[in-house]
MDTraj code that builds the backbone (N, CA, C; nanometers):
import mdtraj as md
import numpy as np

residues = "MET LYS LYS TYR PRO SER LYS ILE GLY ILE GLY LEU VAL ILE PHE ILE ALA ALA VAL LEU VAL GLY SER THR ILE PRO MET ILE SER PRO PRO ILE TRP VAL GLY LEU ILE ILE ASN VAL LEU LEU PHE ILE PHE ILE GLY HIS LEU PHE PHE THR THR TYR TYR VAL ILE ASP GLY SER SER LEU ARG ILE LYS SER SER PHE LEU VAL ASN LYS LYS ILE ASP ILE LYS SER VAL LYS LYS ILE ALA GLU THR ARG ASN PRO LEU SER ALA PRO ALA GLY SER LEU ASP ARG LEU GLU ILE VAL TYR GLY GLU TYR GLY SER ILE LEU ILE SER PRO LYS ASP LYS ARG GLY PHE ILE ALA HIS MET SER ARG LEU ASN PRO GLU ILE ARG VAL GLN TYR ASN SER LYS ASN".split()
xyz = np.array([
    [1.5496, -1.3332, 0.3894],
    [1.4120, -1.2803, 0.3691],
    [1.3841, -1.1646, 0.4667],
    [1.3333, -1.0458, 0.4190],
    [1.3158, -0.9364, 0.5069],
    [1.1588, -0.8925, 0.4965],
    [1.0857, -0.8869, 0.5794],
    [0.9527, -0.8284, 0.5733],
    [0.9358, -0.6776, 0.5980],
    [0.8746, -0.5893, 0.5145],
    [0.8489, -0.4725, 0.5342],
    [0.7044, -0.4447, 0.5516],
    [0.6413, -0.4171, 0.6629],
    [0.5029, -0.3754, 0.6800],
    [0.4742, -0.2636, 0.6142],
    [0.3503, -0.2495, 0.5662],
    [0.3092, -0.1174, 0.4982],
    [0.2727, -0.0092, 0.6102],
    [0.3251, 0.0997, 0.5639],
    [0.2873, 0.2228, 0.6663],
    [0.1257, 0.2549, 0.6492],
    [0.0961, 0.2924, 0.7791],
    [-0.0545, 0.3178, 0.7800],
    [-0.0560, 0.4765, 0.7984],
    [-0.1128, 0.5419, 0.6965],
    [-0.1128, 0.6861, 0.7028],
    [-0.2384, 0.7338, 0.7729],
    [-0.2054, 0.8264, 0.8591],
    [-0.3296, 0.8853, 0.9395],
    [-0.4346, 0.9744, 0.8526],
    [-0.3752, 1.0298, 0.7577],
    [-0.4691, 1.0997, 0.6613],
    [-0.5475, 1.0010, 0.5824],
    [-0.5037, 0.8823, 0.5364],
    [-0.6000, 0.8034, 0.4544],
    [-0.6717, 0.7452, 0.5474],
    [-0.6571, 0.7104, 0.6754],
    [-0.7474, 0.6474, 0.7807],
    [-0.8560, 0.7329, 0.8092],
    [-0.8198, 0.8726, 0.8287],
    [-0.9258, 0.9660, 0.8490],
    [-1.0120, 0.9710, 0.7532],
    [-0.9669, 0.9954, 0.6290],
    [-1.0463, 0.9974, 0.4998],
    [-1.1511, 0.8821, 0.4893],
    [-1.0913, 0.7679, 0.4960],
    [-1.1831, 0.6380, 0.5003],
    [-1.2947, 0.6580, 0.6079],
    [-1.2339, 0.6750, 0.7385],
    [-1.3441, 0.6783, 0.8535],
    [-1.4397, 0.7995, 0.8276],
    [-1.4096, 0.9049, 0.7785],
    [-1.5030, 1.0038, 0.7538],
    [-1.6062, 0.9645, 0.6432],
    [-1.5804, 0.8983, 0.5413],
    [-1.6671, 0.8429, 0.4459],
    [-1.7447, 0.7509, 0.5067],
    [-1.6890, 0.6438, 0.5749],
    [-1.7745, 0.5418, 0.6347],
    [-1.8752, 0.6175, 0.7409],
    [-1.8252, 0.6760, 0.8242],
    [-1.9021, 0.7585, 0.9409],
    [-2.0181, 0.8200, 0.8589],
    [-1.9700, 0.9054, 0.7775],
    [-2.0810, 1.0098, 0.6914],
    [-2.1904, 0.9270, 0.6408],
    [-2.1504, 0.8237, 0.5784],
    [-2.2551, 0.7203, 0.5278],
    [-2.3362, 0.6458, 0.6215],
    [-2.2856, 0.6344, 0.7297],
    [-2.3533, 0.5580, 0.8289],
    [-2.4496, 0.6430, 0.9099],
    [-2.4309, 0.7743, 0.9428],
    [-2.5162, 0.8427, 1.0228],
    [-2.6496, 0.8479, 0.9758],
    [-2.6701, 0.8702, 0.8429],
    [-2.8164, 0.8789, 0.8028],
    [-2.8956, 0.7507, 0.8228],
    [-2.8256, 0.6426, 0.8351],
    [-2.8857, 0.5012, 0.8332],
    [-2.9280, 0.4546, 0.9961],
    [-2.8774, 0.5543, 1.0808],
    [-2.9054, 0.5092, 1.2195],
    [-3.0527, 0.5313, 1.2794],
    [-3.1084, 0.6321, 1.2337],
    [-3.2609, 0.6554, 1.2825],
    [-3.3334, 0.7311, 1.1655],
    [-3.4199, 0.6408, 1.1254],
    [-3.4694, 0.5182, 1.1556],
    [-3.3721, 0.4212, 1.0956],
    [-3.3355, 0.3033, 1.1670],
    [-3.2271, 0.2250, 1.1438],
    [-3.2507, 0.1471, 0.9960],
    [-3.1536, 0.1424, 0.9328],
    [-3.1515, 0.0839, 0.7836],
    [-3.0558, -0.0249, 0.8176],
    [-3.0996, -0.1472, 0.8574],
    [-3.0042, -0.2572, 0.8922],
    [-2.9267, -0.3146, 0.7959],
    [-2.9452, -0.3239, 0.6889],
    [-2.8746, -0.3651, 0.5858],
    [-2.7561, -0.2742, 0.5502],
    [-2.7748, -0.1640, 0.5427],
    [-2.6731, -0.0488, 0.5336],
    [-2.5857, -0.0557, 0.6245],
    [-2.6329, -0.0496, 0.7534],
    [-2.5434, -0.0491, 0.8641],
    [-2.4504, -0.1669, 0.8821],
    [-2.5055, -0.2832, 0.8547],
    [-2.4385, -0.3930, 0.8496],
    [-2.3237, -0.3867, 0.7299],
    [-2.3598, -0.3448, 0.6276],
    [-2.2558, -0.3377, 0.5215],
    [-2.1474, -0.2433, 0.5581],
    [-2.1910, -0.1292, 0.6102],
    [-2.0786, -0.0412, 0.6455],
    [-1.9863, -0.1043, 0.7635],
    [-2.0684, -0.1640, 0.8606],
    [-1.9600, -0.2293, 0.9664],
    [-1.8539, -0.3306, 0.8895],
    [-1.9251, -0.4256, 0.8089],
    [-1.8396, -0.5067, 0.7552],
    [-1.7235, -0.4424, 0.6578],
    [-1.7683, -0.3314, 0.5908],
    [-1.6693, -0.2681, 0.5171],
    [-1.5631, -0.2139, 0.6132],
    [-1.5894, -0.1633, 0.7211],
    [-1.5127, -0.1009, 0.8059],
    [-1.4040, -0.2181, 0.8447],
    [-1.4664, -0.3354, 0.8919],
    [-1.3661, -0.4437, 0.9258],
    [-1.2807, -0.4978, 0.8392],
    [-1.3308, -0.4994, 0.6959],
    [-1.2517, -0.5434, 0.5910],
    [-1.1340, -0.4536, 0.5614],
    [-1.1711, -0.3157, 0.5508],
    [-1.0528, -0.2336, 0.5143],
    [-0.9549, -0.2042, 0.6479],
    [-1.0044, -0.2370, 0.7612],
    [-0.8976, -0.2446, 0.8751],
    [-0.8168, -0.3692, 0.8407],
    [-0.8809, -0.4920, 0.8053],
    [-0.7923, -0.6042, 0.7721],
    [-0.7005, -0.5873, 0.6765],
    [-0.7358, -0.5113, 0.5547],
    [-0.6470, -0.4698, 0.4561],
    [-0.5292, -0.3922, 0.5049],
    [-0.5454, -0.2930, 0.5931],
    [-0.4476, -0.2182, 0.6434],
    [-0.3372, -0.3062, 0.7185],
    [-0.3841, -0.4234, 0.7889],
    [-0.2985, -0.4702, 0.8870],
    [-0.2528, -0.5992, 0.8080],
    [-0.2726, -0.6291, 0.7031],
    [-0.2197, -0.7580, 0.6243],
    [-0.1636, -0.7193, 0.4867],
    [-0.1117, -0.5884, 0.4676],
    [-0.0328, -0.5536, 0.3588],
    [0.1017, -0.5279, 0.4102],
    [0.1856, -0.5913, 0.3307],
    [0.3397, -0.6117, 0.3575],
    [0.4102, -0.6450, 0.2298],
    [0.5234, -0.6072, 0.2306],
    [0.6217, -0.6610, 0.1252],
    [0.7382, -0.7300, 0.1785],
    [0.7733, -0.8248, 0.0970],
    [0.8823, -0.9347, 0.1256],
    [0.9870, -0.9265, 0.0254],
    [1.1124, -0.8998, 0.0794],
    [1.2149, -0.9252, -0.0146],
    [1.2881, -1.0570, 0.0129],
    [1.2947, -1.1517, -0.0804],
    [1.3261, -1.2781, -0.0372],
    [1.4215, -1.3229, -0.1723],
    [1.5545, -1.3310, -0.1511],
    [1.6424, -1.3579, -0.2469],
    [1.6512, -1.2651, -0.3644],
    [1.6136, -1.2947, -0.4706],
    [1.6042, -1.1918, -0.5799],
    [1.4511, -1.1604, -0.6229],
    [1.3537, -1.1803, -0.5309],
    [1.2375, -1.1315, -0.5735],
    [1.1675, -1.0564, -0.4683],
    [1.0791, -0.9611, -0.5091],
    [0.9899, -0.8916, -0.4132],
    [0.8499, -0.9405, -0.4230],
    [0.8113, -0.9745, -0.3195],
    [0.6520, -1.0108, -0.2849],
    [0.5724, -0.9079, -0.2333],
    [0.4702, -0.8766, -0.2916],
    [0.3764, -0.7742, -0.2499],
    [0.2435, -0.8384, -0.2079],
    [0.1963, -0.8438, -0.0802],
    [0.0731, -0.9117, -0.0332],
    [-0.0116, -0.8057, 0.0362],
    [-0.1395, -0.8312, 0.0095],
    [-0.2428, -0.7463, 0.0498],
    [-0.3653, -0.8417, 0.0762],
    [-0.3698, -0.9040, 0.1888],
    [-0.4880, -1.0027, 0.2293],
    [-0.5068, -1.0931, 0.1195],
    [-0.6145, -1.1282, 0.0688],
    [-0.6198, -1.2168, -0.0490],
    [-0.6445, -1.1592, -0.1741],
    [-0.6524, -1.0028, -0.1797],
    [-0.6588, -0.9458, -0.2897],
    [-0.5328, -0.9191, -0.3792],
    [-0.4191, -0.8975, -0.3167],
    [-0.2956, -0.8874, -0.4129],
    [-0.1887, -0.9909, -0.3606],
    [-0.1202, -1.0548, -0.4444],
    [-0.0219, -1.1615, -0.4067],
    [0.0891, -1.1579, -0.5375],
    [0.1397, -1.0680, -0.5503],
    [0.2353, -1.0158, -0.6702],
    [0.3659, -1.0471, -0.6270],
    [0.4436, -1.1167, -0.7360],
    [0.5821, -1.1516, -0.7165],
    [0.6497, -1.0648, -0.8435],
    [0.7582, -1.0080, -0.8169],
    [0.8409, -0.9294, -0.8973],
    [0.9929, -0.9533, -0.8789],
    [1.0409, -1.0093, -0.9902],
    [1.1974, -1.0183, -1.0064],
    [1.2736, -0.8897, -0.9837],
    [1.3477, -0.8812, -0.8743],
    [1.4263, -0.7498, -0.8695],
    [1.5174, -0.7006, -0.9570],
    [1.5560, -0.7985, -1.0329],
    [1.6487, -0.7763, -1.1565],
    [1.5669, -0.6890, -1.2563],
    [1.4377, -0.7238, -1.2650],
    [1.3559, -0.6395, -1.3713],
    [1.3131, -0.4829, -1.3316],
    [1.3384, -0.4401, -1.1967],
    [1.3064, -0.3142, -1.1435],
    [1.3874, -0.2354, -1.1936],
    [1.3311, -0.1171, -1.2620],
    [1.4112, -0.0235, -1.3299],
    [1.4157, 0.1181, -1.2569],
    [1.3246, 0.1300, -1.1907],
    [1.3209, 0.2729, -1.1135],
    [1.2331, 0.2590, -0.9801],
    [1.2638, 0.3157, -0.8658],
    [1.1796, 0.3347, -0.7503],
    [1.1596, 0.4993, -0.7097],
    [1.0405, 0.5400, -0.7291],
    [1.0266, 0.6894, -0.7302],
    [0.9368, 0.7147, -0.6081],
    [0.9615, 0.8160, -0.5189],
    [0.8682, 0.8512, -0.4267],
    [0.7598, 0.9090, -0.4883],
    [0.6247, 0.9038, -0.4257],
    [0.5141, 0.9631, -0.4934],
    [0.4180, 0.9610, -0.3856],
    [0.2975, 1.0552, -0.3996],
    [0.2029, 1.0859, -0.3192],
    [0.0615, 1.0320, -0.4234],
    [0.0943, 0.9623, -0.5220],
    [-0.0241, 0.9180, -0.6077],
    [-0.1301, 0.8520, -0.5350],
    [-0.2633, 0.8851, -0.5376],
    [-0.3667, 0.8604, -0.4552],
    [-0.4575, 0.7279, -0.5340],
    [-0.3984, 0.6753, -0.6519],
    [-0.4472, 0.5604, -0.7118],
    [-0.4544, 0.4415, -0.6188],
    [-0.5460, 0.3638, -0.6549],
    [-0.5797, 0.2365, -0.5648],
    [-0.4433, 0.1372, -0.5727],
    [-0.4137, 0.1025, -0.4485],
    [-0.2618, 0.0341, -0.4616],
    [-0.2543, -0.0587, -0.3291],
    [-0.1920, -0.1651, -0.3319],
    [-0.1625, -0.2162, -0.2166],
    [-0.0672, -0.1609, -0.1100],
    [-0.1147, -0.0263, -0.0556],
    [-0.0539, 0.0521, 0.0197],
    [-0.1559, 0.1187, 0.1260],
    [-0.1018, 0.1395, 0.2598],
    [-0.1960, 0.1775, 0.3559],
    [-0.1697, 0.3303, 0.3814],
    [-0.0870, 0.3908, 0.2955],
    [-0.0543, 0.5417, 0.3173],
    [-0.0484, 0.5995, 0.1762],
    [-0.0466, 0.7412, 0.1900],
    [-0.0274, 0.8153, 0.0516],
    [0.1167, 0.8533, 0.0265],
    [0.1919, 0.8030, 0.1320],
    [0.3403, 0.8340, 0.1293],
    [0.3893, 0.6965, 0.0676],
    [0.4058, 0.7130, -0.0761],
    [0.4385, 0.5906, -0.1617],
    [0.5504, 0.5735, -0.2306],
    [0.5875, 0.4609, -0.2785],
    [0.6914, 0.4408, -0.3650],
    [0.6320, 0.3726, -0.4869],
    [0.6745, 0.4211, -0.6079],
    [0.6395, 0.3644, -0.7264],
    [0.7428, 0.2702, -0.7776],
    [0.7131, 0.1472, -0.8035],
    [0.8005, 0.0531, -0.8336],
    [0.7838, 0.0367, -0.9942],
    [0.8720, 0.0657, -1.0821],
    [0.8725, 0.0550, -1.2224],
    [0.9764, -0.0712, -1.2665],
    [0.8956, -0.1907, -1.3098],
    [0.9550, -0.2961, -1.3534],
    [0.9116, -0.3671, -1.4855],
    [0.9945, -0.4518, -1.5350],
    [0.9741, -0.5166, -1.6664],
    [0.9537, -0.4030, -1.7728],
    [0.8659, -0.4439, -1.8881],
    [0.8585, -0.3617, -1.9959],
    [0.7775, -0.2387, -1.9679],
    [0.6527, -0.2612, -1.8925],
    [0.5528, -0.1724, -1.8775],
    [0.5018, -0.1739, -1.7301],
    [0.5437, -0.2559, -1.6290],
    [0.5014, -0.2858, -1.5168],
    [0.5131, -0.1633, -1.4243],
    [0.4173, -0.1476, -1.3383],
    [0.4311, -0.0391, -1.2239],
    [0.3370, -0.0677, -1.1203],
    [0.3821, -0.0439, -1.0023],
    [0.2943, -0.0666, -0.8954],
    [0.3286, 0.0553, -0.7622],
    [0.2330, 0.0654, -0.6881],
    [0.2441, 0.1709, -0.5784],
    [0.2458, 0.0959, -0.4495],
    [0.3509, 0.1149, -0.3693],
    [0.3469, 0.0518, -0.2368],
    [0.3846, 0.1399, -0.1191],
    [0.3795, 0.1213, -0.0021],
    [0.4033, 0.2184, 0.0927],
    [0.4801, 0.1588, 0.2171],
    [0.6051, 0.0996, 0.2035],
    [0.6664, 0.0594, 0.3242],
    [0.6895, 0.1526, 0.4313],
    [0.6625, 0.0949, 0.5617],
    [0.7058, 0.1931, 0.6748],
    [0.8336, 0.2631, 0.6738],
    [0.9414, 0.1448, 0.6374],
    [1.0746, 0.2016, 0.6297],
    [1.1118, 0.2227, 0.5021],
    [1.0890, 0.3078, 0.4336],
    [1.1031, 0.3489, 0.2944],
    [1.2525, 0.3370, 0.2701],
    [1.3276, 0.4120, 0.3466],
    [1.4842, 0.4221, 0.3237],
    [1.5515, 0.2956, 0.3297],
    [1.5147, 0.1946, 0.4317],
    [1.5710, 0.0730, 0.4433],
    [1.5143, -0.0152, 0.3296],
    [1.4052, -0.0040, 0.2745],
    [1.3365, -0.0760, 0.1542],
    [1.4349, -0.0405, 0.0277],
    [1.4554, 0.0920, 0.0108],
    [1.5276, 0.1295, -0.0999],
    [1.6529, 0.0882, -0.1103],
    [1.7235, 0.1070, 0.0261],
    [1.8623, 0.0567, 0.0276],
    [1.8719, -0.0977, -0.0033],
    [1.7808, -0.1588, 0.0548],
    [1.7810, -0.3166, 0.0317],
    [1.7693, -0.3413, -0.1038],
    [1.6592, -0.2832, -0.1698],
    [1.6506, -0.3217, -0.3129],
    [1.7640, -0.2745, -0.4197],
    [1.8217, -0.1671, -0.3864],
    [1.9397, -0.1217, -0.4416],
    [2.0646, -0.2017, -0.4272],
    [2.0840, -0.2680, -0.3143],
    [2.1898, -0.3699, -0.3003],
    [2.1705, -0.4773, -0.3845],
    [2.0546, -0.5273, -0.3982],
    [2.0280, -0.6374, -0.4763],
    [2.0212, -0.6057, -0.6244],
    [1.9915, -0.4779, -0.6716],
    [1.9858, -0.4342, -0.7951],
    [2.0527, -0.2967, -0.8129],
    [2.1901, -0.2897, -0.8244],
    [2.2412, -0.1597, -0.8282],
    [2.1855, -0.0672, -0.9566],
    [2.1349, -0.1262, -1.0636],
    [2.1021, -0.0681, -1.1759],
    [1.9649, 0.0125, -1.1544],
    [1.9008, 0.0069, -1.0209],
    [1.7688, 0.0763, -1.0111],
    [1.7938, 0.2235, -0.9929],
    [1.7309, 0.2885, -1.0756],
    [1.7355, 0.4549, -1.0501],
    [1.6432, 0.4880, -0.9270],
    [1.6835, 0.5602, -0.8483],
    [1.6102, 0.6012, -0.7290],
    [1.5831, 0.7541, -0.7524],
    [1.4395, 0.7832, -0.7338],
    [1.3926, 0.9407, -0.7615],
    [1.3406, 0.9650, -0.6239],
    [1.3921, 1.0605, -0.5379],
    [1.3346, 1.1097, -0.4180],
    [1.2685, 1.2307, -0.4507],
    [1.1586, 1.2718, -0.3790],
    [1.1097, 1.4031, -0.3874],
    [1.2079, 1.5083, -0.3268],
    [1.1772, 1.6247, -0.3881],
    [1.2625, 1.7380, -0.3420],
    [1.2470, 1.7964, -0.2118],
    [1.1491, 1.7575, -0.1513],
    [1.1118, 1.7944, -0.0234],
    [1.1986, 1.7177, 0.0889],
    [1.2341, 1.5821, 0.0388],
    [1.3121, 1.4995, 0.1513],
    [1.4620, 1.5087, 0.1359],
])
top = md.Topology()
chain = top.add_chain()
for i, resn in enumerate(residues, 1):
    res = top.add_residue(resn, chain, resSeq=i)
    for name in ("N", "CA", "C"):
        top.add_atom(name, md.element.get_by_symbol(name[0]), res)
traj = md.Trajectory(xyz[None], top)
C-alpha cells in the first residue's frame, strides 16, 4: 500500500483566498455576522479538503479520498489512460497540475498527486496497458 498526498497548488490557494477575502471585506463594517461566520466556516472547510485529499494504491485498486465527500475505488486493471492536464473542473485535487485517469467504459476522474511521476510509474507497473500522455512542456 502506497499513499500519495495531493499536491497543493499555490495558484488555486491564492484564487480561493482572494474570493473568500473579497467577499468578506464588505461584510466587516458594518458587521454582517452571518456572512462572516459562513465565510470563516467555508475557509476552514476548504483548508480541511486540501489536507485530507490523497490517493492510495493498494494491491490492484486505486482509492481516491477527499474528506467525507469523495471515497472512490477504481480497479487499476480498468485504467486505460493517464494524461497530464490543467483542467479546472471540480475534482478531488488540490492543484490545477492534474492527472486525468480514464477507466472502465466511460469513467474519468481528475487528481493531483504531489509525486506525479512516481504515481504514474507505480500505476504503470501494476497495469502495463495504461497509455500515458504527458504534456509537451514536460
